[in-house]
N, CA, C and O atoms as a MOPAC input file, in Angstrom:
PM7 MOZYME 1SCF
protein

 N     -6.77000 1     3.36800 1   -22.33000 1
 C     -6.74200 1     2.07000 1   -21.68600 1
 C     -6.87200 1     2.26300 1   -20.17400 1
 O     -6.09700 1     3.01800 1   -19.58600 1
 N     -7.83200 1     1.60000 1   -19.53500 1
 C     -7.97700 1     1.75100 1   -18.07900 1
 C     -6.86600 1     1.00700 1   -17.32900 1
 O     -6.27900 1     0.05000 1   -17.83400 1
 N     -6.60700 1     1.47200 1   -16.13200 1
 C     -5.58400 1     0.84900 1   -15.28700 1
 C     -6.03400 1    -0.56100 1   -14.91300 1
 O     -7.20300 1    -0.78300 1   -14.59900 1
 N     -5.11000 1    -1.50100 1   -14.94900 1
 C     -5.41900 1    -2.86300 1   -14.51300 1
 C     -5.65800 1    -2.83900 1   -13.00700 1
 O     -4.87700 1    -2.26400 1   -12.24900 1
 N     -6.74500 1    -3.46900 1   -12.59300 1
 C     -7.10900 1    -3.45100 1   -11.17700 1
 C     -7.05500 1    -4.84700 1   -10.58700 1
 O     -7.24000 1    -5.83500 1   -11.29700 1
 N     -6.80200 1    -4.93200 1    -9.28600 1
 C     -6.78000 1    -6.23500 1    -8.62800 1
 C     -8.17300 1    -6.84100 1    -8.57000 1
 O     -9.18100 1    -6.13600 1    -8.62600 1
 N     -8.20600 1    -8.12600 1    -8.46000 1
 C     -9.45100 1    -8.86900 1    -8.30600 1
 C     -9.48100 1    -9.39700 1    -6.87300 1
 O     -8.72400 1   -10.31200 1    -6.55000 1
 N    -10.34100 1    -8.84300 1    -5.99700 1
 C    -10.37900 1    -9.32300 1    -4.60700 1
 C    -10.69300 1   -10.81600 1    -4.52800 1
 O    -11.49000 1   -11.34600 1    -5.30200 1
 N    -10.05100 1   -11.46700 1    -3.58300 1
 C    -10.28100 1   -12.88100 1    -3.29200 1
 C    -10.82700 1   -12.96900 1    -1.87300 1
 O    -10.82900 1   -11.96600 1    -1.15800 1
 N    -11.28500 1   -14.12900 1    -1.45000 1
 C    -11.73800 1   -14.23300 1    -0.04900 1
 C    -10.64600 1   -13.83200 1     0.94700 1
 O    -10.95100 1   -13.27800 1     2.00200 1
 N     -9.38400 1   -14.10400 1     0.62500 1
 C     -8.28300 1   -13.77300 1     1.53400 1
 C     -7.96700 1   -12.27800 1     1.55400 1
 O     -7.44400 1   -11.77600 1     2.54900 1
 N     -8.27500 1   -11.55700 1     0.46700 1
 C     -7.92700 1   -10.13600 1     0.38300 1
 C     -9.12900 1    -9.20700 1     0.49800 1
 O     -8.96500 1    -7.98700 1     0.52700 1
 N    -10.31000 1    -9.75700 1     0.56100 1
 C    -11.53800 1    -8.93500 1     0.57300 1
 C    -11.52900 1    -7.88000 1     1.67800 1
 O    -11.91200 1    -6.73600 1     1.43300 1
 N    -11.09700 1    -8.24400 1     2.89800 1
 C    -11.07400 1    -7.27000 1     3.99600 1
 C    -10.18000 1    -6.07800 1     3.65900 1
 O    -10.50500 1    -4.94100 1     4.00200 1
 N     -9.05300 1    -6.33200 1     2.98600 1
 C     -8.13600 1    -5.26200 1     2.62300 1
 C     -8.80200 1    -4.29700 1     1.64300 1
 O     -8.77000 1    -3.08300 1     1.84900 1
 N     -9.40800 1    -4.83300 1     0.57400 1
 C    -10.02500 1    -3.98200 1    -0.45300 1
 C    -11.27100 1    -3.28000 1     0.06500 1
 O    -11.54500 1    -2.14600 1    -0.33000 1
 N    -12.03500 1    -3.93100 1     0.94600 1
 C    -13.18600 1    -3.24900 1     1.55700 1
 C    -12.70800 1    -2.09400 1     2.43300 1
 O    -13.33400 1    -1.03400 1     2.45700 1
 N    -11.60600 1    -2.29200 1     3.15100 1
 C    -11.03700 1    -1.21400 1     3.96200 1
 C    -10.59900 1    -0.04500 1     3.10100 1
 O    -10.88100 1     1.10800 1     3.42700 1
 N     -9.91300 1    -0.33100 1     2.00700 1
 C     -9.46300 1     0.74600 1     1.11000 1
 C    -10.66000 1     1.53100 1     0.57800 1
 O    -10.61400 1     2.75700 1     0.48900 1
 N    -11.71900 1     0.82700 1     0.23100 1
 C    -12.93400 1     1.48600 1    -0.26800 1
 C    -13.53500 1     2.40600 1     0.79500 1
 O    -14.14200 1     3.42500 1     0.46800 1
 N    -13.36300 1     2.04100 1     2.06600 1
 C    -13.88800 1     2.83600 1     3.18200 1
 C    -12.86400 1     3.83900 1     3.72300 1
 O    -13.12300 1     4.51500 1     4.71800 1
 N    -11.69900 1     3.93400 1     3.06700 1
 C    -10.68400 1     4.89300 1     3.50600 1
 C     -9.84200 1     4.42200 1     4.66900 1
 O     -9.29100 1     5.23600 1     5.41000 1
 N     -9.73700 1     3.09500 1     4.83900 1
 C     -8.92300 1     2.51800 1     5.91100 1
 C     -7.89900 1     1.55700 1     5.31800 1
 O     -8.21800 1     0.76100 1     4.43500 1
 N     -6.68400 1     1.64000 1     5.80800 1
 C     -5.66300 1     0.66400 1     5.44900 1
 C     -5.73800 1    -0.44300 1     6.49300 1
 O     -5.47800 1    -0.20800 1     7.67300 1
 N     -6.09300 1    -1.64700 1     6.05800 1
 C     -6.26800 1    -2.76600 1     6.98900 1
 C     -5.17500 1    -3.80200 1     6.79000 1
 O     -4.86800 1    -4.21000 1     5.66900 1
 N     -4.60100 1    -4.21100 1     7.90400 1
 C     -3.55700 1    -5.23700 1     7.91700 1
 C     -4.05800 1    -6.41700 1     8.73000 1
 O     -5.15800 1    -6.38300 1     9.28200 1
 N     -3.24900 1    -7.45100 1     8.79900 1
 C     -3.57500 1    -8.59100 1     9.64400 1
 C     -2.51300 1    -8.72800 1    10.72600 1
 O     -1.33500 1    -8.44900 1    10.50300 1
 N     -2.95500 1    -9.16500 1    11.90400 1
 C     -2.04400 1    -9.37800 1    13.03400 1
 C     -2.30400 1   -10.77900 1    13.58800 1
 O     -3.44700 1   -11.17600 1    13.81200 1
 N     -1.22400 1   -11.50500 1    13.79900 1
 C     -1.31300 1   -12.85100 1    14.36900 1
 C     -1.58300 1   -12.72600 1    15.86100 1
 O     -0.89400 1   -11.98000 1    16.55700 1
 N     -2.57500 1   -13.44600 1    16.35400 1
 C     -2.87100 1   -13.37500 1    17.78500 1
 C     -1.89600 1   -14.22600 1    18.60100 1
 O     -1.78000 1   -14.03600 1    19.81200 1
 N     -1.19400 1   -15.16200 1    17.95200 1
 C     -0.23600 1   -16.00300 1    18.67400 1
 C      1.09400 1   -15.27500 1    18.90700 1
 O      1.60800 1   -15.27600 1    20.02500 1
 N      1.65300 1   -14.65400 1    17.86100 1
 C      2.98300 1   -14.04200 1    18.00200 1
 C      2.96800 1   -12.52000 1    17.87300 1
 O      4.01400 1   -11.88500 1    18.00300 1
 N      1.81000 1   -11.92900 1    17.62200 1
 C      1.61800 1   -10.47600 1    17.51100 1
 C      2.27500 1    -9.85100 1    16.28300 1
 O      2.37500 1    -8.62600 1    16.20700 1
 N      2.72500 1   -10.65500 1    15.31900 1
 C      3.31600 1   -10.11100 1    14.09700 1
 C      2.22000 1    -9.50500 1    13.22500 1
 O      1.18100 1   -10.12700 1    13.00400 1
 N      2.45600 1    -8.28900 1    12.73100 1
 C      1.54800 1    -7.63800 1    11.79100 1
 C      2.15900 1    -7.79300 1    10.41500 1
 O      3.35200 1    -7.55400 1    10.22500 1
 N      1.32900 1    -8.20000 1     9.44000 1
 C      1.89400 1    -8.51700 1     8.13700 1
 C      1.03600 1    -8.05100 1     6.97000 1
 O     -0.14900 1    -7.74700 1     7.10900 1
 N      1.68700 1    -8.00800 1     5.81600 1
 C      1.09100 1    -7.69600 1     4.52600 1
 C      1.96200 1    -8.40700 1     3.49900 1
 O      3.17800 1    -8.43900 1     3.68200 1
 N      1.42000 1    -8.97200 1     2.44100 1
 C      0.04400 1    -8.93800 1     1.96900 1
 C     -0.85900 1    -9.89000 1     2.74900 1
 O     -0.39000 1   -10.75000 1     3.49500 1
 N     -2.18100 1    -9.71200 1     2.55300 1
 C     -3.14500 1   -10.54900 1     3.27500 1
 C     -2.98900 1   -12.03200 1     2.93300 1
 O     -2.73700 1   -12.40200 1     1.78600 1
 N     -3.14600 1   -12.86300 1     3.95900 1
 C     -3.15300 1   -14.32000 1     3.79900 1
 C     -3.79300 1   -14.91600 1     5.04200 1
 O     -3.84700 1   -14.26400 1     6.08400 1
 N     -4.27500 1   -16.13900 1     4.94400 1
 C     -5.02400 1   -16.71000 1     6.07400 1
 C     -4.16100 1   -17.26400 1     7.20200 1
 O     -4.69400 1   -17.85700 1     8.13900 1
 N     -2.84100 1   -17.08600 1     7.13600 1
 C     -1.95600 1   -17.59800 1     8.17700 1
 C     -0.80400 1   -16.61700 1     8.38200 1
 O     -0.49100 1   -15.81900 1     7.49800 1
 N     -0.19400 1   -16.68300 1     9.52900 1
 C      0.92500 1   -15.80200 1     9.85900 1
 C      2.19600 1   -16.28700 1     9.14600 1
 O      2.56500 1   -17.45400 1     9.27700 1
 N      2.87000 1   -15.40200 1     8.39000 1
 C      4.09300 1   -15.83100 1     7.71800 1
 C      5.26700 1   -16.04500 1     8.68100 1
 O      6.26200 1   -16.67100 1     8.31400 1
 N      5.15300 1   -15.53000 1     9.90500 1
 C      6.24000 1   -15.66400 1    10.87700 1
 C      6.16400 1   -16.98900 1    11.63500 1
 O      7.16100 1   -17.70300 1    11.74400 1
 N      4.96600 1   -17.31900 1    12.16500 1
 C      4.85600 1   -18.52600 1    12.99600 1
 C      3.92200 1   -19.58600 1    12.41000 1
 O      3.85300 1   -20.70300 1    12.92000 1
 N      3.20300 1   -19.23700 1    11.34000 1
 C      2.28700 1   -20.20200 1    10.73200 1
 C      0.93200 1   -20.27600 1    11.40400 1
 O      0.07700 1   -21.05900 1    10.99000 1
 N      0.72200 1   -19.46500 1    12.44300 1
 C     -0.55100 1   -19.48600 1    13.15000 1
 C     -1.71100 1   -19.07600 1    12.24200 1
 O     -1.55600 1   -18.24600 1    11.34600 1
 N     -2.85800 1   -19.66500 1    12.49000 1
 C     -4.03300 1   -19.36400 1    11.66900 1
 C     -5.06000 1   -18.49400 1    12.38900 1
 O     -6.10300 1   -18.16500 1    11.82400 1
 N     -4.77000 1   -18.12300 1    13.62900 1
 C     -5.66800 1   -17.23400 1    14.36800 1
 C     -5.17700 1   -15.80600 1    14.14100 1
 O     -4.32800 1   -15.30900 1    14.88000 1
 N     -5.71900 1   -15.15400 1    13.11500 1
 C     -5.28400 1   -13.80500 1    12.74500 1
 C     -6.45900 1   -12.84200 1    12.84900 1
 O     -7.61400 1   -13.21900 1    12.65100 1
 N     -6.14000 1   -11.59400 1    13.16200 1
 C     -7.15200 1   -10.54500 1    13.28500 1
 C     -6.86700 1    -9.46100 1    12.25600 1
 O     -5.71500 1    -9.21300 1    11.89900 1
 N     -7.92900 1    -8.82100 1    11.78600 1
 C     -7.79400 1    -7.67700 1    10.89100 1
 C     -7.72800 1    -6.43300 1    11.76800 1
 O     -8.56700 1    -6.24100 1    12.64800 1
 N     -6.71400 1    -5.58000 1    11.52200 1
 C     -6.52600 1    -4.36700 1    12.31200 1
 C     -6.41700 1    -3.16500 1    11.39600 1
 O     -5.90900 1    -3.26700 1    10.27900 1
 N     -6.89300 1    -2.03100 1    11.86900 1
 C     -6.77600 1    -0.78000 1    11.12600 1
 C     -5.37200 1    -0.22800 1    11.34200 1
 O     -4.93300 1    -0.05000 1    12.47800 1
 N     -4.67800 1     0.03900 1    10.25100 1
 C     -3.32500 1     0.60000 1    10.32900 1
 C     -3.40800 1     2.11300 1    10.49300 1
 O     -4.44500 1     2.72500 1    10.23700 1
 N     -2.29900 1     2.70200 1    10.92400 1
 C     -2.25200 1     4.15000 1    11.13500 1
 C     -2.27400 1     4.93100 1     9.82600 1
 O     -2.69100 1     6.08800 1     9.79600 1
 N     -1.82400 1     4.29700 1     8.74600 1
 C     -1.72400 1     5.00600 1     7.46900 1
 C     -0.43000 1     5.78900 1     7.33700 1
 O     -0.24600 1     6.53700 1     6.37600 1
 N      0.46800 1     5.61800 1     8.30400 1
 C      1.76300 1     6.30400 1     8.26800 1
 C      2.84200 1     5.32200 1     7.82600 1
 O      2.78900 1     4.13100 1     8.13400 1
 N      3.82800 1     5.85300 1     7.09200 1
 C      4.90300 1     5.01800 1     6.57700 1
 C      6.12200 1     5.88600 1     6.31000 1
 O      6.07900 1     7.10900 1     6.44600 1
 N      7.20200 1     5.23300 1     5.93000 1
 C      8.38200 1     5.93200 1     5.41200 1
 C      8.71500 1     5.33900 1     4.04700 1
 O      8.39500 1     4.18700 1     3.75400 1
 N      9.35800 1     6.14600 1     3.23000 1
 C      9.77700 1     5.68400 1     1.91200 1
 C     10.98600 1     4.77500 1     2.08700 1
 O     12.04200 1     5.21500 1     2.54000 1
 N     10.82900 1     3.52700 1     1.73100 1
 C     11.84400 1     2.50500 1     1.94300 1
 C     12.74100 1     2.35800 1     0.71400 1
 O     13.96100 1     2.24600 1     0.83200 1
 N     12.10700 1     2.36000 1    -0.48300 1
 C     12.83300 1     2.20100 1    -1.74000 1
 C     11.91600 1     2.63700 1    -2.87800 1
 O     10.69700 1     2.66800 1    -2.71400 1
 N     12.49200 1     2.97300 1    -4.02300 1
 C     11.65700 1     3.35100 1    -5.15900 1
 C     12.45200 1     3.28800 1    -6.45200 1
 O     13.68200 1     3.23800 1    -6.45100 1
 N     11.72500 1     3.29200 1    -7.53400 1
 C     12.28800 1     3.45600 1    -8.86200 1
 C     11.35800 1     4.41500 1    -9.59600 1
 O     10.14100 1     4.34800 1    -9.42700 1
 N     11.91200 1     5.28900 1   -10.39500 1
 C     11.09200 1     6.21300 1   -11.17300 1
 C     10.95400 1     5.63400 1   -12.57600 1
 O     11.94100 1     5.46700 1   -13.29200 1
 N      9.72900 1     5.33200 1   -12.95200 1
 C      9.45300 1     4.78400 1   -14.27600 1
 C      9.26500 1     5.93500 1   -15.25700 1
 O      8.39500 1     6.78500 1   -15.06600 1
 N     10.07900 1     5.96100 1   -16.30100 1
 C      9.99200 1     7.00900 1   -17.31200 1
 C      9.32900 1     6.52200 1   -18.59400 1
 O      9.12400 1     7.30500 1   -19.52100 1
 N      8.99300 1     5.24100 1   -18.65400 1
 C      8.35800 1     4.69900 1   -19.85300 1
 C      6.85600 1     4.95300 1   -19.76400 1
 O      6.22500 1     4.55200 1   -18.78600 1
 N      6.28000 1     5.59800 1   -20.75000 1
 C      4.84900 1     5.87800 1   -20.71800 1
 C      4.02500 1     4.59700 1   -20.70200 1
 O      4.37500 1     3.60000 1   -21.33400 1
 N      2.92000 1     4.65100 1   -19.96100 1
 C      1.95400 1     3.54700 1   -19.94700 1
 C      0.59700 1     4.14800 1   -20.25200 1
 O      0.25400 1     5.20400 1   -19.71900 1
 N     -0.17000 1     3.50200 1   -21.09100 1
 C     -1.48200 1     4.06000 1   -21.43400 1
 C     -2.38800 1     4.26900 1   -20.21700 1
 O     -3.21800 1     5.17800 1   -20.21000 1
 N     -2.22900 1     3.43700 1   -19.19600 1
 C     -3.09800 1     3.55300 1   -18.02200 1
 C     -2.52700 1     4.46600 1   -16.93900 1
 O     -3.19600 1     4.71100 1   -15.93500 1
 N     -1.31000 1     4.97300 1   -17.11700 1
 C     -0.68900 1     5.82600 1   -16.09900 1
 C     -0.30000 1     7.19900 1   -16.63600 1
 O      0.22900 1     8.02100 1   -15.88800 1
 N     -0.55100 1     7.46100 1   -17.90900 1
 C     -0.18000 1     8.75000 1   -18.47600 1
 C      1.24200 1     8.73200 1   -19.00900 1
 O      1.88600 1     7.68500 1   -19.07300 1
 N      1.71500 1     9.90200 1   -19.38600 1
 C      3.03900 1     9.99700 1   -20.00700 1
 C      4.10200 1    10.51500 1   -19.05100 1
 O      5.29000 1    10.46200 1   -19.36800 1
 N      3.70100 1    11.01300 1   -17.89500 1
 C      4.66300 1    11.56400 1   -16.93400 1
 C      5.36100 1    10.44100 1   -16.16900 1
 O      4.77200 1     9.38100 1   -15.95800 1
 N      6.60600 1    10.66100 1   -15.75200 1
 C      7.27500 1     9.67600 1   -14.89100 1
 C      6.50200 1     9.49800 1   -13.58600 1
 O      5.85400 1    10.42900 1   -13.10900 1
 N      6.57400 1     8.31200 1   -13.02100 1
 C      5.91500 1     8.06100 1   -11.74300 1
 C      6.75800 1     7.09400 1   -10.92500 1
 O      7.47300 1     6.25300 1   -11.47000 1
 N      6.66000 1     7.22900 1    -9.61400 1
 C      7.45100 1     6.40400 1    -8.69800 1
 C      6.69900 1     5.12600 1    -8.35500 1
 O      5.53300 1     5.15300 1    -7.96300 1
 N      7.39100 1     4.02200 1    -8.51300 1
 C      6.94000 1     2.72700 1    -8.00200 1
 C      7.75600 1     2.52600 1    -6.73700 1
 O      8.98300 1     2.44300 1    -6.78700 1
 N      7.07700 1     2.44800 1    -5.61100 1
 C      7.78500 1     2.50200 1    -4.33700 1
 C      7.46000 1     1.33200 1    -3.43100 1
 O      6.42300 1     0.68100 1    -3.55500 1
 N      8.37900 1     1.09200 1    -2.52100 1
 C      8.14600 1     0.20600 1    -1.38500 1
 C      8.17200 1     1.11600 1    -0.16900 1
 O      9.14100 1     1.83800 1     0.06500 1
 N      7.09400 1     1.07000 1     0.60100 1
 C      7.02000 1     1.85800 1     1.82200 1
 C      7.02300 1     0.91500 1     3.01900 1
 O      6.51400 1    -0.20300 1     2.94400 1
 N      7.59700 1     1.37600 1     4.11400 1
 C      7.58200 1     0.61000 1     5.36300 1
 C      6.54800 1     1.24800 1     6.26500 1
 O      6.69700 1     2.39200 1     6.69600 1
 N      5.50400 1     0.50000 1     6.54200 1
 C      4.41700 1     0.99400 1     7.38500 1
 C      4.87300 1     1.09600 1     8.83400 1
 O      5.75100 1     0.34600 1     9.26200 1
 N      4.28400 1     2.01900 1     9.59200 1
 C      4.61800 1     2.16900 1    11.01000 1
 C      4.42100 1     0.86200 1    11.77000 1
 O      5.10700 1     0.60500 1    12.75900 1
 N      3.48800 1     0.04000 1    11.30900 1
 C      3.19200 1    -1.23200 1    11.97500 1
 C      4.22800 1    -2.31500 1    11.65200 1
 O      4.19000 1    -3.38900 1    12.25200 1
 N      5.16100 1    -2.05400 1    10.71100 1
 C      6.22500 1    -2.99800 1    10.41400 1
 C      6.28300 1    -3.54400 1     8.99600 1
 O      7.37100 1    -3.61100 1     8.42300 1
 N      5.14900 1    -3.94200 1     8.40300 1
 C      5.22600 1    -4.52200 1     7.06000 1
 C      5.62000 1    -3.49900 1     5.99800 1
 O      5.51400 1    -2.29100 1     6.20600 1
 N      6.07000 1    -4.00600 1     4.87000 1
 C      6.32900 1    -3.17700 1     3.70400 1
 C      5.26500 1    -3.47100 1     2.66400 1
 O      4.67800 1    -4.55300 1     2.65200 1
 N      5.01900 1    -2.50100 1     1.78900 1
 C      4.08100 1    -2.72100 1     0.69000 1
 C      4.48800 1    -1.89000 1    -0.50900 1
 O      5.07900 1    -0.81900 1    -0.36700 1
 N      4.16700 1    -2.39000 1    -1.68900 1
 C      4.41400 1    -1.63900 1    -2.91900 1
 C      3.25600 1    -0.69400 1    -3.15500 1
 O      2.10800 1    -1.00600 1    -2.83800 1
 N      3.56800 1     0.47500 1    -3.72100 1
 C      2.56900 1     1.50100 1    -3.95000 1
 C      3.13800 1     2.51100 1    -4.94000 1
 O      4.21800 1     2.31300 1    -5.49800 1
 N      2.41200 1     3.57400 1    -5.14600 1
 C      2.90800 1     4.72500 1    -5.89700 1
 C      2.97200 1     5.91000 1    -4.95200 1
 O      2.20200 1     6.00100 1    -3.99500 1
 N      3.90300 1     6.82200 1    -5.23200 1
 C      4.04300 1     8.03700 1    -4.44300 1
 C      3.39300 1     9.17200 1    -5.21900 1
 O      3.63700 1     9.33400 1    -6.41500 1
 N      2.57600 1     9.94800 1    -4.54600 1
 C      1.87700 1    11.06500 1    -5.16400 1
 C      2.16300 1    12.33300 1    -4.36400 1
 O      2.77600 1    12.28100 1    -3.29700 1
 N      1.71600 1    13.46500 1    -4.88800 1
 C      1.79500 1    14.71200 1    -4.13500 1
 C      3.14800 1    15.37100 1    -4.08500 1
 O      3.36400 1    16.27200 1    -3.27500 1
 N      4.07100 1    14.94300 1    -4.93500 1
 C      5.38400 1    15.58300 1    -4.99300 1
 C      5.99700 1    15.29400 1    -6.35800 1
 O      5.56200 1    14.37800 1    -7.05700 1
 N      7.00900 1    16.07800 1    -6.73800 1
 C      7.69200 1    15.79000 1    -8.00200 1
 C      8.27200 1    14.37400 1    -7.97900 1
 O      8.72900 1    13.89500 1    -6.94100 1
 N      8.24700 1    13.73200 1    -9.10700 1
 C      8.75600 1    12.36900 1    -9.21300 1
 C     10.23000 1    12.41900 1    -9.61400 1
 O     10.61900 1    11.98900 1   -10.70000 1
 N     11.03200 1    12.95800 1    -8.69600 1
 C     12.46600 1    13.13000 1    -8.92000 1
 C     13.23300 1    12.60300 1    -7.70800 1
 O     12.68100 1    12.53500 1    -6.61000 1
 N     14.48900 1    12.23200 1    -7.89600 1
 C     15.29200 1    11.78800 1    -6.74800 1
 C     15.43000 1    12.86700 1    -5.67500 1
 O     15.54700 1    12.55100 1    -4.49100 1
 N     15.41700 1    14.13200 1    -6.07700 1
 C     15.53800 1    15.21500 1    -5.09700 1
 C     14.31300 1    15.27700 1    -4.17400 1
 O     14.44100 1    15.57000 1    -2.98500 1
 N     13.14400 1    15.00400 1    -4.72300 1
 C     11.90800 1    15.06400 1    -3.92800 1
 C     11.62900 1    13.76500 1    -3.18700 1
 O     11.02900 1    13.78100 1    -2.11300 1
 N     12.05500 1    12.64900 1    -3.74600 1
 C     11.77200 1    11.33500 1    -3.15800 1
 C     12.94100 1    10.89300 1    -2.29200 1
 O     13.78700 1    10.10400 1    -2.71400 1
 N     12.96900 1    11.41500 1    -1.08400 1
 C     14.04800 1    11.13000 1    -0.15000 1
 C     13.74900 1     9.86500 1     0.65200 1
 O     12.67400 1     9.73900 1     1.23900 1
 N     14.68900 1     8.93800 1     0.67700 1
 C     14.50300 1     7.73300 1     1.47300 1
 C     14.27200 1     8.10200 1     2.93400 1
 O     14.85000 1     9.06400 1     3.44000 1
 N     13.44000 1     7.34600 1     3.59000 1
 C     13.04200 1     7.53200 1     4.99300 1
 C     12.14000 1     8.73600 1     5.22200 1
 O     11.84000 1     9.06400 1     6.37100 1
 N     11.69300 1     9.41200 1     4.14400 1
 C     10.79700 1    10.54500 1     4.38100 1
 C      9.44000 1    10.03000 1     4.84900 1
 O      8.97200 1     8.99800 1     4.36900 1
 N      8.80500 1    10.74000 1     5.78200 1
 C      7.50000 1    10.32600 1     6.28900 1
 C      6.41800 1    10.46400 1     5.21200 1
 O      6.40300 1    11.42300 1     4.44000 1
 N      5.52400 1     9.48600 1     5.18500 1
 C      4.43600 1     9.43900 1     4.20700 1
 C      3.11500 1     9.16600 1     4.91000 1
 O      3.08400 1     8.62900 1     6.01700 1
 N      2.02700 1     9.54400 1     4.25000 1
 C      0.69000 1     9.18200 1     4.72300 1
 C     -0.09900 1     8.61200 1     3.55700 1
 O      0.12200 1     8.96600 1     2.39900 1
 N     -1.01200 1     7.73300 1     3.88700 1
 C     -1.81000 1     7.05400 1     2.87100 1
 C     -3.00500 1     7.90700 1     2.45000 1
 O     -3.55600 1     8.66600 1     3.24700 1
 N     -3.38700 1     7.76800 1     1.20500 1
 C     -4.65600 1     8.28500 1     0.69800 1
 C     -5.18700 1     7.21300 1    -0.23000 1
 O     -4.47100 1     6.26900 1    -0.56600 1
 N     -6.41200 1     7.34800 1    -0.63900 1
 C     -7.03000 1     6.30100 1    -1.44900 1
 C     -7.57900 1     6.89800 1    -2.73400 1
 O     -8.27200 1     7.91500 1    -2.71800 1
 N     -7.26000 1     6.25400 1    -3.83900 1
 C     -7.68300 1     6.70800 1    -5.15400 1
 C     -8.74800 1     5.74900 1    -5.68700 1
 O     -8.46200 1     4.59400 1    -6.00400 1
 N     -9.98400 1     6.25400 1    -5.77900 1
 C    -11.08400 1     5.42000 1    -6.25600 1
 C    -10.88700 1     5.11400 1    -7.73500 1
 O    -10.77400 1     6.02000 1    -8.56000 1
 N    -10.84800 1     3.83200 1    -8.05600 1
 C    -10.64700 1     3.38300 1    -9.42800 1
 C    -11.92500 1     2.81700 1   -10.03900 1
 O    -12.13500 1     2.89400 1   -11.24900 1
 N    -12.77200 1     2.25000 1    -9.18700 1
 C    -14.04900 1     1.66800 1    -9.62200 1
 C    -14.96800 1     1.65300 1    -8.40900 1
 O    -14.58600 1     2.12100 1    -7.33600 1
 N    -16.16100 1     1.12600 1    -8.56700 1
 C    -17.09000 1     1.03200 1    -7.43900 1
 C    -16.55000 1     0.11300 1    -6.34600 1
 O    -16.90400 1     0.26500 1    -5.17700 1
 N    -15.69700 1    -0.83600 1    -6.72000 1
 C    -15.20100 1    -1.81800 1    -5.75900 1
 C    -13.75200 1    -1.61000 1    -5.32300 1
 O    -13.36000 1    -2.08500 1    -4.25800 1
 N    -12.95700 1    -0.91400 1    -6.12000 1
 C    -11.52600 1    -0.81600 1    -5.84300 1
 C    -11.07500 1     0.63600 1    -5.66900 1
 O    -11.28000 1     1.48300 1    -6.53900 1
 N    -10.45400 1     0.89000 1    -4.51400 1
 C     -9.71400 1     2.13100 1    -4.26500 1
 C     -8.29600 1     1.70300 1    -3.94200 1
 O     -8.08200 1     0.81700 1    -3.11400 1
 N     -7.32900 1     2.32800 1    -4.59200 1
 C     -5.92900 1     1.95800 1    -4.39200 1
 C     -5.28600 1     2.81200 1    -3.31500 1
 O     -5.48700 1     4.02600 1    -3.28300 1
 N     -4.50200 1     2.18300 1    -2.41800 1
 C     -3.76800 1     2.97000 1    -1.43100 1
 C     -2.51700 1     3.57000 1    -2.06200 1
 O     -1.66800 1     2.85300 1    -2.59300 1
 N     -2.41800 1     4.88100 1    -1.99700 1
 C     -1.26300 1     5.61900 1    -2.50600 1
 C     -0.67300 1     6.39900 1    -1.34500 1
 O     -1.37300 1     6.69700 1    -0.37700 1
 N      0.59900 1     6.73100 1    -1.43400 1
 C      1.24100 1     7.45700 1    -0.34100 1
 C      1.81300 1     8.76800 1    -0.83100 1
 O      2.32400 1     8.85600 1    -1.94700 1
 N      1.72500 1     9.79100 1     0.01100 1
 C      2.24500 1    11.12100 1    -0.29300 1
 C      3.07200 1    11.59500 1     0.89800 1
 O      2.90300 1    11.10000 1     2.01300 1
 N      3.96800 1    12.55700 1     0.66000 1
 C      4.74500 1    13.10000 1     1.78800 1
 C      3.82000 1    13.61600 1     2.88100 1
 O      2.81400 1    14.26700 1     2.60100 1
 N      4.16500 1    13.32100 1     4.12100 1
 C      3.36600 1    13.77800 1     5.26400 1
 C      3.48100 1    15.29500 1     5.36300 1
 O      4.54000 1    15.87000 1     5.10800 1
 N      2.40100 1    15.91700 1     5.73000 1
 C      2.37600 1    17.38500 1     5.87200 1
 C      2.98800 1    17.76700 1     7.20300 1
 O      3.06800 1    18.95200 1     7.52700 1

């Protein structure tokens, strides 16, 4: 069974195009300078509609996680971390953690992470995070 993939919308297209090109793209409000995720056509802080798409650094820290031990046909039989990471730019996002054992000993809160992109189809690459080298 293939992994379920997101369906880009006009509001999220810039994000998915960035992921396909190896860039993590966020939005920043030009009125209040708040950087936010997930994508939307207005600022969640002030409601402003003048927003810009910005390239994020791709750096984050591990904010929270849960290790899923239930097998999924699209994710294999090994445990995997479902995580919330806090991006250097401020927003949080859900993702998976790769590049390390999926154990509480390896998944230390506040550990530095960097983004990588996993190509899933011609149109979708998913942003995943691994411990920073």
